[in-house]
mmCIF file of the N, C-alpha and C atoms, coordinates in Angstrom:
data_MODEL
# 
_entry.id   MODEL 
# 
loop_
_atom_site.group_PDB 
_atom_site.id 
_atom_site.type_symbol 
_atom_site.label_atom_id 
_atom_site.label_alt_id 
_atom_site.label_comp_id 
_atom_site.label_asym_id 
_atom_site.label_entity_id 
_atom_site.label_seq_id 
_atom_site.pdbx_PDB_ins_code 
_atom_site.Cartn_x 
_atom_site.Cartn_y 
_atom_site.Cartn_z 
_atom_site.occupancy 
_atom_site.B_iso_or_equiv 
_atom_site.pdbx_formal_charge 
_atom_site.auth_seq_id 
_atom_site.auth_comp_id 
_atom_site.auth_asym_id 
_atom_site.auth_atom_id 
_atom_site.pdbx_PDB_model_num 
ATOM 1   N N  . UNK A 1 1  ? 81.382  -90.285  132.189 1.00 0.00 ? 1  UNK A N  1 
ATOM 2   C CA . UNK A 1 1  ? 82.537  -91.060  132.549 1.00 0.00 ? 1  UNK A CA 1 
ATOM 3   C C  . UNK A 1 1  ? 82.426  -92.432  131.882 1.00 0.00 ? 1  UNK A C  1 
ATOM 4   N N  . UNK A 1 2  ? 83.517  -92.848  131.287 1.00 0.00 ? 2  UNK A N  1 
ATOM 5   C CA . UNK A 1 2  ? 83.472  -94.119  130.572 1.00 0.00 ? 2  UNK A CA 1 
ATOM 6   C C  . UNK A 1 2  ? 83.675  -95.307  131.513 1.00 0.00 ? 2  UNK A C  1 
ATOM 7   N N  . UNK A 1 3  ? 83.426  -96.485  131.000 1.00 0.00 ? 3  UNK A N  1 
ATOM 8   C CA . UNK A 1 3  ? 83.477  -97.719  131.793 1.00 0.00 ? 3  UNK A CA 1 
ATOM 9   C C  . UNK A 1 3  ? 84.893  -97.989  132.305 1.00 0.00 ? 3  UNK A C  1 
ATOM 10  N N  . UNK A 1 4  ? 85.903  -97.721  131.497 1.00 0.00 ? 4  UNK A N  1 
ATOM 11  C CA . UNK A 1 4  ? 87.281  -97.965  131.910 1.00 0.00 ? 4  UNK A CA 1 
ATOM 12  C C  . UNK A 1 4  ? 87.649  -97.110  133.124 1.00 0.00 ? 4  UNK A C  1 
ATOM 13  N N  . UNK A 1 5  ? 87.305  -95.831  133.072 1.00 0.00 ? 5  UNK A N  1 
ATOM 14  C CA . UNK A 1 5  ? 87.591  -94.934  134.196 1.00 0.00 ? 5  UNK A CA 1 
ATOM 15  C C  . UNK A 1 5  ? 86.851  -95.377  135.448 1.00 0.00 ? 5  UNK A C  1 
ATOM 16  N N  . UNK A 1 6  ? 85.587  -95.753  135.287 1.00 0.00 ? 6  UNK A N  1 
ATOM 17  C CA . UNK A 1 6  ? 84.809  -96.219  136.436 1.00 0.00 ? 6  UNK A CA 1 
ATOM 18  C C  . UNK A 1 6  ? 85.396  -97.492  137.025 1.00 0.00 ? 6  UNK A C  1 
ATOM 19  N N  . UNK A 1 7  ? 85.850  -98.388  136.182 1.00 0.00 ? 7  UNK A N  1 
ATOM 20  C CA . UNK A 1 7  ? 86.426  -99.632  136.693 1.00 0.00 ? 7  UNK A CA 1 
ATOM 21  C C  . UNK A 1 7  ? 87.748  -99.367  137.415 1.00 0.00 ? 7  UNK A C  1 
ATOM 22  N N  . UNK A 1 8  ? 88.558  -98.426  136.918 1.00 0.00 ? 8  UNK A N  1 
ATOM 23  C CA . UNK A 1 8  ? 89.800  -98.059  137.607 1.00 0.00 ? 8  UNK A CA 1 
ATOM 24  C C  . UNK A 1 8  ? 89.504  -97.457  138.976 1.00 0.00 ? 8  UNK A C  1 
ATOM 25  N N  . UNK A 1 9  ? 88.516  -96.574  139.028 1.00 0.00 ? 9  UNK A N  1 
ATOM 26  C CA . UNK A 1 9  ? 88.133  -95.974  140.308 1.00 0.00 ? 9  UNK A CA 1 
ATOM 27  C C  . UNK A 1 9  ? 87.607  -97.029  141.277 1.00 0.00 ? 9  UNK A C  1 
ATOM 28  N N  . UNK A 1 10 ? 86.813  -97.955  140.776 1.00 0.00 ? 10 UNK A N  1 
ATOM 29  C CA . UNK A 1 10 ? 86.297  -99.039  141.610 1.00 0.00 ? 10 UNK A CA 1 
ATOM 30  C C  . UNK A 1 10 ? 87.413  -99.910  142.153 1.00 0.00 ? 10 UNK A C  1 
ATOM 31  N N  . UNK A 1 11 ? 88.395  -100.216 141.323 1.00 0.00 ? 11 UNK A N  1 
ATOM 32  C CA . UNK A 1 11 ? 89.531  -101.028 141.747 1.00 0.00 ? 11 UNK A CA 1 
ATOM 33  C C  . UNK A 1 11 ? 90.326  -100.312 142.834 1.00 0.00 ? 11 UNK A C  1 
ATOM 34  N N  . UNK A 1 12 ? 90.602  -99.004  142.634 1.00 0.00 ? 12 UNK A N  1 
ATOM 35  C CA . UNK A 1 12 ? 91.328  -98.214  143.623 1.00 0.00 ? 12 UNK A CA 1 
ATOM 36  C C  . UNK A 1 12 ? 90.571  -98.182  144.947 1.00 0.00 ? 12 UNK A C  1 
ATOM 37  N N  . UNK A 1 13 ? 89.261  -97.995  144.872 1.00 0.00 ? 13 UNK A N  1 
ATOM 38  C CA . UNK A 1 13 ? 88.436  -97.959  146.072 1.00 0.00 ? 13 UNK A CA 1 
ATOM 39  C C  . UNK A 1 13 ? 88.504  -99.300  146.801 1.00 0.00 ? 13 UNK A C  1 
ATOM 40  N N  . UNK A 1 14 ? 88.451  -100.379 146.057 1.00 0.00 ? 14 UNK A N  1 
ATOM 41  C CA . UNK A 1 14 ? 88.541  -101.712 146.660 1.00 0.00 ? 14 UNK A CA 1 
ATOM 42  C C  . UNK A 1 14 ? 89.895  -101.923 147.334 1.00 0.00 ? 14 UNK A C  1 
ATOM 43  N N  . UNK A 1 15 ? 90.969  -101.507 146.685 1.00 0.00 ? 15 UNK A N  1 
ATOM 44  C CA . UNK A 1 15 ? 92.309  -101.617 147.265 1.00 0.00 ? 15 UNK A CA 1 
ATOM 45  C C  . UNK A 1 15 ? 92.386  -100.850 148.582 1.00 0.00 ? 15 UNK A C  1 
ATOM 46  N N  . UNK A 1 16 ? 91.874  -99.625  148.583 1.00 0.00 ? 16 UNK A N  1 
ATOM 47  C CA . UNK A 1 16 ? 91.918  -98.799  149.785 1.00 0.00 ? 16 UNK A CA 1 
ATOM 48  C C  . UNK A 1 16 ? 91.087  -99.412  150.903 1.00 0.00 ? 16 UNK A C  1 
ATOM 49  N N  . UNK A 1 17 ? 89.939  -99.973  150.571 1.00 0.00 ? 17 UNK A N  1 
ATOM 50  C CA . UNK A 1 17 ? 89.085  -100.598 151.583 1.00 0.00 ? 17 UNK A CA 1 
ATOM 51  C C  . UNK A 1 17 ? 89.763  -101.808 152.213 1.00 0.00 ? 17 UNK A C  1 
ATOM 52  N N  . UNK A 1 18 ? 90.385  -102.638 151.396 1.00 0.00 ? 18 UNK A N  1 
ATOM 53  C CA . UNK A 1 18 ? 91.085  -103.822 151.905 1.00 0.00 ? 18 UNK A CA 1 
ATOM 54  C C  . UNK A 1 18 ? 92.268  -103.398 152.774 1.00 0.00 ? 18 UNK A C  1 
ATOM 55  N N  . UNK A 1 19 ? 93.034  -102.401 152.326 1.00 0.00 ? 19 UNK A N  1 
ATOM 56  C CA . UNK A 1 19 ? 94.186  -101.928 153.094 1.00 0.00 ? 19 UNK A CA 1 
ATOM 57  C C  . UNK A 1 19 ? 93.749  -101.370 154.440 1.00 0.00 ? 19 UNK A C  1 
ATOM 58  N N  . UNK A 1 20 ? 92.663  -100.616 154.459 1.00 0.00 ? 20 UNK A N  1 
ATOM 59  C CA . UNK A 1 20 ? 92.181  -100.056 155.720 1.00 0.00 ? 20 UNK A CA 1 
ATOM 60  C C  . UNK A 1 20 ? 91.655  -101.148 156.654 1.00 0.00 ? 20 UNK A C  1 
ATOM 61  N N  . UNK A 1 21 ? 90.946  -102.115 156.115 1.00 0.00 ? 21 UNK A N  1 
ATOM 62  C CA . UNK A 1 21 ? 90.450  -103.226 156.936 1.00 0.00 ? 21 UNK A CA 1 
ATOM 63  C C  . UNK A 1 21 ? 91.618  -104.009 157.532 1.00 0.00 ? 21 UNK A C  1 
ATOM 64  N N  . UNK A 1 22 ? 92.671  -104.217 156.754 1.00 0.00 ? 22 UNK A N  1 
ATOM 65  C CA . UNK A 1 22 ? 93.854  -104.911 157.233 1.00 0.00 ? 22 UNK A CA 1 
ATOM 66  C C  . UNK A 1 22 ? 94.515  -104.130 158.365 1.00 0.00 ? 22 UNK A C  1 
ATOM 67  N N  . UNK A 1 23 ? 94.624  -102.822 158.194 1.00 0.00 ? 23 UNK A N  1 
ATOM 68  C CA . UNK A 1 23 ? 95.227  -101.983 159.228 1.00 0.00 ? 23 UNK A CA 1 
ATOM 69  C C  . UNK A 1 23 ? 94.419  -102.021 160.520 1.00 0.00 ? 23 UNK A C  1 
ATOM 70  N N  . UNK A 1 24 ? 93.108  -101.961 160.405 1.00 0.00 ? 24 UNK A N  1 
ATOM 71  C CA . UNK A 1 24 ? 92.239  -101.971 161.585 1.00 0.00 ? 24 UNK A CA 1 
ATOM 72  C C  . UNK A 1 24 ? 92.303  -103.315 162.301 1.00 0.00 ? 24 UNK A C  1 
ATOM 73  N N  . UNK A 1 25 ? 92.282  -104.400 161.554 1.00 0.00 ? 25 UNK A N  1 
ATOM 74  C CA . UNK A 1 25 ? 92.226  -105.726 162.183 1.00 0.00 ? 25 UNK A CA 1 
ATOM 75  C C  . UNK A 1 25 ? 93.580  -106.238 162.668 1.00 0.00 ? 25 UNK A C  1 
ATOM 76  N N  . UNK A 1 26 ? 94.664  -105.877 161.979 1.00 0.00 ? 26 UNK A N  1 
ATOM 77  C CA . UNK A 1 26 ? 95.971  -106.433 162.350 1.00 0.00 ? 26 UNK A CA 1 
ATOM 78  C C  . UNK A 1 26 ? 96.987  -105.392 162.794 1.00 0.00 ? 26 UNK A C  1 
ATOM 79  N N  . UNK A 1 27 ? 96.762  -104.136 162.463 1.00 0.00 ? 27 UNK A N  1 
ATOM 80  C CA . UNK A 1 27 ? 97.742  -103.094 162.772 1.00 0.00 ? 27 UNK A CA 1 
ATOM 81  C C  . UNK A 1 27 ? 98.785  -102.935 161.683 1.00 0.00 ? 27 UNK A C  1 
ATOM 82  N N  . UNK A 1 28 ? 98.786  -103.835 160.697 1.00 0.00 ? 28 UNK A N  1 
ATOM 83  C CA . UNK A 1 28 ? 99.720  -103.752 159.578 1.00 0.00 ? 28 UNK A CA 1 
ATOM 84  C C  . UNK A 1 28 ? 99.222  -102.675 158.612 1.00 0.00 ? 28 UNK A C  1 
ATOM 85  N N  . UNK A 1 29 ? 100.042 -101.659 158.400 1.00 0.00 ? 29 UNK A N  1 
ATOM 86  C CA . UNK A 1 29 ? 99.581  -100.488 157.654 1.00 0.00 ? 29 UNK A CA 1 
ATOM 87  C C  . UNK A 1 29 ? 100.184 -100.428 156.249 1.00 0.00 ? 29 UNK A C  1 
ATOM 88  N N  . UNK A 1 30 ? 99.349  -100.671 155.245 1.00 0.00 ? 30 UNK A N  1 
ATOM 89  C CA . UNK A 1 30 ? 99.760  -100.477 153.851 1.00 0.00 ? 30 UNK A CA 1 
ATOM 90  C C  . UNK A 1 30 ? 98.868  -99.439  153.185 1.00 0.00 ? 30 UNK A C  1 
ATOM 91  N N  . UNK A 1 31 ? 98.154  -98.677  154.029 1.00 0.00 ? 31 UNK A N  1 
ATOM 92  C CA . UNK A 1 31 ? 97.288  -97.630  153.475 1.00 0.00 ? 31 UNK A CA 1 
ATOM 93  C C  . UNK A 1 31 ? 98.148  -96.544  152.857 1.00 0.00 ? 31 UNK A C  1 
ATOM 94  N N  . UNK A 1 32 ? 97.569  -95.814  151.938 1.00 0.00 ? 32 UNK A N  1 
ATOM 95  C CA . UNK A 1 32 ? 98.252  -94.670  151.358 1.00 0.00 ? 32 UNK A CA 1 
ATOM 96  C C  . UNK A 1 32 ? 97.257  -93.522  151.255 1.00 0.00 ? 32 UNK A C  1 
ATOM 97  N N  . UNK A 1 33 ? 97.752  -92.306  151.289 1.00 0.00 ? 33 UNK A N  1 
ATOM 98  C CA . UNK A 1 33 ? 96.852  -91.148  151.254 1.00 0.00 ? 33 UNK A CA 1 
ATOM 99  C C  . UNK A 1 33 ? 96.032  -91.119  149.972 1.00 0.00 ? 33 UNK A C  1 
ATOM 100 N N  . UNK A 1 34 ? 94.812  -90.639  150.108 1.00 0.00 ? 34 UNK A N  1 
ATOM 101 C CA . UNK A 1 34 ? 93.933  -90.487  148.958 1.00 0.00 ? 34 UNK A CA 1 
ATOM 102 C C  . UNK A 1 34 ? 93.947  -89.033  148.512 1.00 0.00 ? 34 UNK A C  1 
ATOM 103 N N  . UNK A 1 35 ? 94.159  -88.132  149.458 1.00 0.00 ? 35 UNK A N  1 
ATOM 104 C CA . UNK A 1 35 ? 94.130  -86.699  149.184 1.00 0.00 ? 35 UNK A CA 1 
ATOM 105 C C  . UNK A 1 35 ? 95.291  -86.020  149.885 1.00 0.00 ? 35 UNK A C  1 
ATOM 106 N N  . UNK A 1 36 ? 95.855  -85.031  149.244 1.00 0.00 ? 36 UNK A N  1 
ATOM 107 C CA . UNK A 1 36 ? 96.898  -84.198  149.833 1.00 0.00 ? 36 UNK A CA 1 
ATOM 108 C C  . UNK A 1 36 ? 96.400  -82.764  149.853 1.00 0.00 ? 36 UNK A C  1 
ATOM 109 N N  . UNK A 1 37 ? 96.682  -82.079  150.950 1.00 0.00 ? 37 UNK A N  1 
ATOM 110 C CA . UNK A 1 37 ? 96.310  -80.671  151.072 1.00 0.00 ? 37 UNK A CA 1 
ATOM 111 C C  . UNK A 1 37 ? 97.557  -79.842  151.326 1.00 0.00 ? 37 UNK A C  1 
ATOM 112 N N  . UNK A 1 38 ? 97.608  -78.674  150.747 1.00 0.00 ? 38 UNK A N  1 
ATOM 113 C CA . UNK A 1 38 ? 98.710  -77.752  150.994 1.00 0.00 ? 38 UNK A CA 1 
ATOM 114 C C  . UNK A 1 38 ? 98.193  -76.327  151.000 1.00 0.00 ? 38 UNK A C  1 
ATOM 115 N N  . UNK A 1 39 ? 98.681  -75.544  151.945 1.00 0.00 ? 39 UNK A N  1 
ATOM 116 C CA . UNK A 1 39 ? 98.298  -74.137  152.001 1.00 0.00 ? 39 UNK A CA 1 
ATOM 117 C C  . UNK A 1 39 ? 99.290  -73.337  151.173 1.00 0.00 ? 39 UNK A C  1 
ATOM 118 N N  . UNK A 1 40 ? 98.807  -72.745  150.122 1.00 0.00 ? 40 UNK A N  1 
ATOM 119 C CA . UNK A 1 40 ? 99.670  -71.971  149.234 1.00 0.00 ? 40 UNK A CA 1 
ATOM 120 C C  . UNK A 1 40 ? 100.091 -70.677  149.903 1.00 0.00 ? 40 UNK A C  1 
ATOM 121 N N  . UNK A 1 41 ? 99.144  -70.026  150.547 1.00 0.00 ? 41 UNK A N  1 
ATOM 122 C CA . UNK A 1 41 ? 99.410  -68.731  151.150 1.00 0.00 ? 41 UNK A CA 1 
ATOM 123 C C  . UNK A 1 41 ? 98.930  -68.741  152.592 1.00 0.00 ? 41 UNK A C  1 
ATOM 124 N N  . UNK A 1 42 ? 99.874  -68.694  153.511 1.00 0.00 ? 42 UNK A N  1 
ATOM 125 C CA . UNK A 1 42 ? 99.525  -68.704  154.924 1.00 0.00 ? 42 UNK A CA 1 
ATOM 126 C C  . UNK A 1 42 ? 99.840  -67.367  155.573 1.00 0.00 ? 42 UNK A C  1 
ATOM 127 N N  . UNK A 1 43 ? 100.478 -66.502  154.865 1.00 0.00 ? 43 UNK A N  1 
ATOM 128 C CA . UNK A 1 43 ? 100.891 -65.220  155.413 1.00 0.00 ? 43 UNK A CA 1 
ATOM 129 C C  . UNK A 1 43 ? 99.743  -64.215  155.370 1.00 0.00 ? 43 UNK A C  1 
ATOM 130 N N  . UNK A 1 44 ? 99.646  -63.439  156.433 1.00 0.00 ? 44 UNK A N  1 
ATOM 131 C CA . UNK A 1 44 ? 98.655  -62.363  156.485 1.00 0.00 ? 44 UNK A CA 1 
ATOM 132 C C  . UNK A 1 44 ? 99.407  -61.042  156.516 1.00 0.00 ? 44 UNK A C  1 
ATOM 133 N N  . UNK A 1 45 ? 99.108  -60.187  155.573 1.00 0.00 ? 45 UNK A N  1 
ATOM 134 C CA . UNK A 1 45 ? 99.775  -58.886  155.500 1.00 0.00 ? 45 UNK A CA 1 
ATOM 135 C C  . UNK A 1 45 ? 99.050  -57.801  156.278 1.00 0.00 ? 45 UNK A C  1 
ATOM 136 N N  . UNK A 1 46 ? 97.915  -58.116  156.871 1.00 0.00 ? 46 UNK A N  1 
ATOM 137 C CA . UNK A 1 46 ? 97.111  -57.096  157.538 1.00 0.00 ? 46 UNK A CA 1 
ATOM 138 C C  . UNK A 1 46 ? 97.652  -56.773  158.924 1.00 0.00 ? 46 UNK A C  1 
ATOM 139 N N  . UNK A 1 47 ? 98.053  -57.796  159.686 1.00 0.00 ? 47 UNK A N  1 
ATOM 140 C CA . UNK A 1 47 ? 98.594  -57.643  161.033 1.00 0.00 ? 47 UNK A CA 1 
ATOM 141 C C  . UNK A 1 47 ? 97.661  -56.831  161.933 1.00 0.00 ? 47 UNK A C  1 
ATOM 142 N N  . UNK A 1 48 ? 96.445  -57.308  162.060 1.00 0.00 ? 48 UNK A N  1 
ATOM 143 C CA . UNK A 1 48 ? 95.459  -56.646  162.917 1.00 0.00 ? 48 UNK A CA 1 
ATOM 144 C C  . UNK A 1 48 ? 95.925  -56.667  164.373 1.00 0.00 ? 48 UNK A C  1 
ATOM 145 N N  . UNK A 1 49 ? 95.561  -55.642  165.127 1.00 0.00 ? 49 UNK A N  1 
ATOM 146 C CA . UNK A 1 49 ? 95.985  -55.571  166.527 1.00 0.00 ? 49 UNK A CA 1 
ATOM 147 C C  . UNK A 1 49 ? 95.423  -56.706  167.369 1.00 0.00 ? 49 UNK A C  1 
ATOM 148 N N  . UNK A 1 50 ? 94.204  -57.127  167.079 1.00 0.00 ? 50 UNK A N  1 
ATOM 149 C CA . UNK A 1 50 ? 93.580  -58.168  167.892 1.00 0.00 ? 50 UNK A CA 1 
ATOM 150 C C  . UNK A 1 50 ? 94.042  -59.576  167.508 1.00 0.00 ? 50 UNK A C  1 
ATOM 151 N N  . UNK A 1 51 ? 94.713  -59.711  166.413 1.00 0.00 ? 51 UNK A N  1 
ATOM 152 C CA . UNK A 1 51 ? 95.127  -61.025  165.922 1.00 0.00 ? 51 UNK A CA 1 
ATOM 153 C C  . UNK A 1 51 ? 96.513  -61.378  166.452 1.00 0.00 ? 51 UNK A C  1 
ATOM 154 N N  . UNK A 1 52 ? 96.643  -62.607  166.921 1.00 0.00 ? 52 UNK A N  1 
ATOM 155 C CA . UNK A 1 52 ? 97.920  -63.091  167.436 1.00 0.00 ? 52 UNK A CA 1 
ATOM 156 C C  . UNK A 1 52 ? 98.685  -63.925  166.411 1.00 0.00 ? 52 UNK A C  1 
ATOM 157 N N  . UNK A 1 53 ? 98.039  -64.274  165.327 1.00 0.00 ? 53 UNK A N  1 
ATOM 158 C CA . UNK A 1 53 ? 98.636  -65.225  164.378 1.00 0.00 ? 53 UNK A CA 1 
ATOM 159 C C  . UNK A 1 53 ? 100.016 -64.773  163.898 1.00 0.00 ? 53 UNK A C  1 
ATOM 160 N N  . UNK A 1 54 ? 100.114 -63.554  163.460 1.00 0.00 ? 54 UNK A N  1 
ATOM 161 C CA . UNK A 1 54 ? 101.375 -63.089  162.885 1.00 0.00 ? 54 UNK A CA 1 
ATOM 162 C C  . UNK A 1 54 ? 102.446 -62.827  163.945 1.00 0.00 ? 54 UNK A C  1 
ATOM 163 N N  . UNK A 1 55 ? 102.073 -62.860  165.233 1.00 0.00 ? 55 UNK A N  1 
ATOM 164 C CA . UNK A 1 55 ? 103.035 -62.661  166.322 1.00 0.00 ? 55 UNK A CA 1 
ATOM 165 C C  . UNK A 1 55 ? 103.600 -63.978  166.857 1.00 0.00 ? 55 UNK A C  1 
ATOM 166 N N  . UNK A 1 56 ? 103.094 -65.075  166.396 1.00 0.00 ? 56 UNK A N  1 
ATOM 167 C CA . UNK A 1 56 ? 103.533 -66.371  166.905 1.00 0.00 ? 56 UNK A CA 1 
ATOM 168 C C  . UNK A 1 56 ? 105.026 -66.577  166.649 1.00 0.00 ? 56 UNK A C  1 
ATOM 169 N N  . UNK A 1 57 ? 105.748 -67.136  167.628 1.00 0.00 ? 57 UNK A N  1 
ATOM 170 C CA . UNK A 1 57 ? 107.192 -67.339  167.425 1.00 0.00 ? 57 UNK A CA 1 
ATOM 171 C C  . UNK A 1 57 ? 107.500 -68.366  166.331 1.00 0.00 ? 57 UNK A C  1 
ATOM 172 N N  . UNK A 1 58 ? 106.592 -69.319  166.113 1.00 0.00 ? 58 UNK A N  1 
ATOM 173 C CA . UNK A 1 58 ? 106.826 -70.334  165.081 1.00 0.00 ? 58 UNK A CA 1 
ATOM 174 C C  . UNK A 1 58 ? 106.283 -69.902  163.719 1.00 0.00 ? 58 UNK A C  1 
ATOM 175 N N  . UNK A 1 59 ? 105.914 -68.643  163.574 1.00 0.00 ? 59 UNK A N  1 
ATOM 176 C CA . UNK A 1 59 ? 105.415 -68.117  162.307 1.00 0.00 ? 59 UNK A CA 1 
ATOM 177 C C  . UNK A 1 59 ? 106.548 -68.175  161.299 1.00 0.00 ? 59 UNK A C  1 
ATOM 178 N N  . UNK A 1 60 ? 106.360 -68.930  160.235 1.00 0.00 ? 60 UNK A N  1 
ATOM 179 C CA . UNK A 1 60 ? 107.428 -69.148  159.265 1.00 0.00 ? 60 UNK A CA 1 
ATOM 180 C C  . UNK A 1 60 ? 107.094 -68.456  157.946 1.00 0.00 ? 60 UNK A C  1 
ATOM 181 N N  . UNK A 1 61 ? 108.130 -68.165  157.217 1.00 0.00 ? 61 UNK A N  1 
ATOM 182 C CA . UNK A 1 61 ? 107.932 -67.628  155.877 1.00 0.00 ? 61 UNK A CA 1 
ATOM 183 C C  . UNK A 1 61 ? 107.317 -68.697  154.998 1.00 0.00 ? 61 UNK A C  1 
ATOM 184 N N  . UNK A 1 62 ? 106.668 -68.264  153.941 1.00 0.00 ? 62 UNK A N  1 
ATOM 185 C CA . UNK A 1 62 ? 106.055 -69.208  153.007 1.00 0.00 ? 62 UNK A CA 1 
ATOM 186 C C  . UNK A 1 62 ? 107.139 -69.975  152.257 1.00 0.00 ? 62 UNK A C  1 
ATOM 187 N N  . UNK A 1 63 ? 106.737 -71.111  151.732 1.00 0.00 ? 63 UNK A N  1 
ATOM 188 C CA . UNK A 1 63 ? 107.671 -71.915  150.951 1.00 0.00 ? 63 UNK A CA 1 
ATOM 189 C C  . UNK A 1 63 ? 107.989 -71.205  149.636 1.00 0.00 ? 63 UNK A C  1 
ATOM 190 N N  . UNK A 1 64 ? 109.206 -71.377  149.188 1.00 0.00 ? 64 UNK A N  1 
ATOM 191 C CA . UNK A 1 64 ? 109.584 -70.815  147.896 1.00 0.00 ? 64 UNK A CA 1 
ATOM 192 C C  . UNK A 1 64 ? 108.994 -71.687  146.784 1.00 0.00 ? 64 UNK A C  1 
ATOM 193 N N  . UNK A 1 65 ? 109.035 -71.179  145.582 1.00 0.00 ? 65 UNK A N  1 
ATOM 194 C CA . UNK A 1 65 ? 108.535 -71.955  144.441 1.00 0.00 ? 65 UNK A CA 1 
ATOM 195 C C  . UNK A 1 65 ? 109.326 -73.254  144.305 1.00 0.00 ? 65 UNK A C  1 
ATOM 196 N N  . UNK A 1 66 ? 110.631 -73.184  144.508 1.00 0.00 ? 66 UNK A N  1 
ATOM 197 C CA . UNK A 1 66 ? 111.465 -74.387  144.412 1.00 0.00 ? 66 UNK A CA 1 
ATOM 198 C C  . UNK A 1 66 ? 111.069 -75.410  145.490 1.00 0.00 ? 66 UNK A C  1 
ATOM 199 N N  . UNK A 1 67 ? 110.794 -74.945  146.705 1.00 0.00 ? 67 UNK A N  1 
ATOM 200 C CA . UNK A 1 67 ? 110.370 -75.853  147.773 1.00 0.00 ? 67 UNK A CA 1 
ATOM 201 C C  . UNK A 1 67 ? 109.029 -76.501  147.435 1.00 0.00 ? 67 UNK A C  1 
ATOM 202 N N  . UNK A 1 68 ? 108.101 -75.718  146.857 1.00 0.00 ? 68 UNK A N  1 
ATOM 203 C CA . UNK A 1 68 ? 106.804 -76.289  146.442 1.00 0.00 ? 68 UNK A CA 1 
ATOM 204 C C  . UNK A 1 68 ? 107.005 -77.332  145.355 1.00 0.00 ? 68 UNK A C  1 
ATOM 205 N N  . UNK A 1 69 ? 107.859 -77.016  144.385 1.00 0.00 ? 69 UNK A N  1 
ATOM 206 C CA . UNK A 1 69 ? 108.114 -77.971  143.306 1.00 0.00 ? 69 UNK A CA 1 
ATOM 207 C C  . UNK A 1 69 ? 108.685 -79.270  143.858 1.00 0.00 ? 69 UNK A C  1 
ATOM 208 N N  . UNK A 1 70 ? 109.645 -79.173  144.774 1.00 0.00 ? 70 UNK A N  1 
ATOM 209 C CA . UNK A 1 70 ? 110.235 -80.370  145.371 1.00 0.00 ? 70 UNK A CA 1 
ATOM 210 C C  . UNK A 1 70 ? 109.204 -81.156  146.171 1.00 0.00 ? 70 UNK A C  1 
ATOM 211 N N  . UNK A 1 71 ? 108.356 -80.456  146.916 1.00 0.00 ? 71 UNK A N  1 
ATOM 212 C CA . UNK A 1 71 ? 107.315 -81.123  147.705 1.00 0.00 ? 71 UNK A CA 1 
ATOM 213 C C  . UNK A 1 71 ? 106.342 -81.867  146.799 1.00 0.00 ? 71 UNK A C  1 
ATOM 214 N N  . UNK A 1 72 ? 105.893 -81.207  145.744 1.00 0.00 ? 72 UNK A N  1 
ATOM 215 C CA . UNK A 1 72 ? 104.939 -81.842  144.827 1.00 0.00 ? 72 UNK A CA 1 
ATOM 216 C C  . UNK A 1 72 ? 105.562 -83.020  144.091 1.00 0.00 ? 72 UNK A C  1 
ATOM 217 N N  . UNK A 1 73 ? 106.812 -82.885  143.704 1.00 0.00 ? 73 UNK A N  1 
ATOM 218 C CA . UNK A 1 73 ? 107.493 -83.997  143.036 1.00 0.00 ? 73 UNK A CA 1 
ATOM 219 C C  . UNK A 1 73 ? 107.681 -85.176  143.992 1.00 0.00 ? 73 UNK A C  1 
ATOM 220 N N  . UNK A 1 74 ? 107.954 -84.900  145.268 1.00 0.00 ? 74 UNK A N  1 
ATOM 221 C CA . UNK A 1 74 ? 108.116 -86.001  146.225 1.00 0.00 ? 74 UNK A CA 1 
ATOM 222 C C  . UNK A 1 74 ? 106.783 -86.695  146.475 1.00 0.00 ? 74 UNK A C  1 
ATOM 223 N N  . UNK A 1 75 ? 105.680 -85.946  146.475 1.00 0.00 ? 75 UNK A N  1 
ATOM 224 C CA . UNK A 1 75 ? 104.360 -86.565  146.617 1.00 0.00 ? 75 UNK A CA 1 
ATOM 225 C C  . UNK A 1 75 ? 104.077 -87.448  145.403 1.00 0.00 ? 75 UNK A C  1 
ATOM 226 N N  . UNK A 1 76 ? 104.374 -86.940  144.218 1.00 0.00 ? 76 UNK A N  1 
ATOM 227 C CA . UNK A 1 76 ? 104.166 -87.713  142.996 1.00 0.00 ? 76 UNK A CA 1 
ATOM 228 C C  . UNK A 1 76 ? 104.978 -88.999  143.030 1.00 0.00 ? 76 UNK A C  1 
ATOM 229 N N  . UNK A 1 77 ? 106.239 -88.900  143.474 1.00 0.00 ? 77 UNK A N  1 
ATOM 230 C CA . UNK A 1 77 ? 107.103 -90.082  143.559 1.00 0.00 ? 77 UNK A CA 1 
ATOM 231 C C  . UNK A 1 77 ? 106.572 -91.070  144.594 1.00 0.00 ? 77 UNK A C  1 
ATOM 232 N N  . UNK A 1 78 ? 106.095 -90.559  145.737 1.00 0.00 ? 78 UNK A N  1 
ATOM 233 C CA . UNK A 1 78 ? 105.552 -91.420  146.781 1.00 0.00 ? 78 UNK A CA 1 
ATOM 234 C C  . UNK A 1 78 ? 104.332 -92.184  146.290 1.00 0.00 ? 78 UNK A C  1 
ATOM 235 N N  . UNK A 1 79 ? 103.434 -91.478  145.611 1.00 0.00 ? 79 UNK A N  1 
ATOM 236 C CA . UNK A 1 79 ? 102.211 -92.115  145.112 1.00 0.00 ? 79 UNK A CA 1 
ATOM 237 C C  . UNK A 1 79 ? 102.540 -93.163  144.058 1.00 0.00 ? 79 UNK A C  1 
ATOM 238 N N  . UNK A 1 80 ? 103.492 -92.861  143.202 1.00 0.00 ? 80 UNK A N  1 
ATOM 239 C CA . UNK A 1 80 ? 103.868 -93.807  142.148 1.00 0.00 ? 80 UNK A CA 1 
ATOM 240 C C  . UNK A 1 80 ? 104.525 -95.062  142.714 1.00 0.00 ? 80 UNK A C  1 
ATOM 241 N N  . UNK A 1 81 ? 105.246 -94.913  143.826 1.00 0.00 ? 81 UNK A N  1 
ATOM 242 C CA . UNK A 1 81 ? 105.980 -96.061  144.376 1.00 0.00 ? 81 UNK A CA 1 
ATOM 243 C C  . UNK A 1 81 ? 105.204 -96.815  145.455 1.00 0.00 ? 81 UNK A C  1 
ATOM 244 N N  . UNK A 1 82 ? 104.052 -96.307  145.859 1.00 0.00 ? 82 UNK A N  1 
ATOM 245 C CA . UNK A 1 82 ? 103.276 -96.973  146.912 1.00 0.00 ? 82 UNK A CA 1 
ATOM 246 C C  . UNK A 1 82 ? 102.717 -98.296  146.419 1.00 0.00 ? 82 UNK A C  1 
ATOM 247 N N  . UNK A 1 83 ? 102.593 -99.261  147.351 1.00 0.00 ? 83 UNK A N  1 
ATOM 248 C CA . UNK A 1 83 ? 102.083 -100.590 146.942 1.00 0.00 ? 83 UNK A CA 1 
ATOM 249 C C  . UNK A 1 83 ? 100.641 -100.546 146.482 1.00 0.00 ? 83 UNK A C  1 
# 
């Protein structure tokens, strides 16, 4: 890893540390997510008798490709516009 990349990472880490300290001490929140997680496949096709997961009333269909694209683009836009 080159010096420029390391310095950028160090700067980002410092920004996040200051933002978190500010939030803890004053309640003013300017923190932003560092990591995003998404479940690509939540559906189970096995439907075992002992499993209740697929019987849940709030069991939803998976997101379409278009919905994933919109979600990822909105995350990208959020990260780009965050302070």
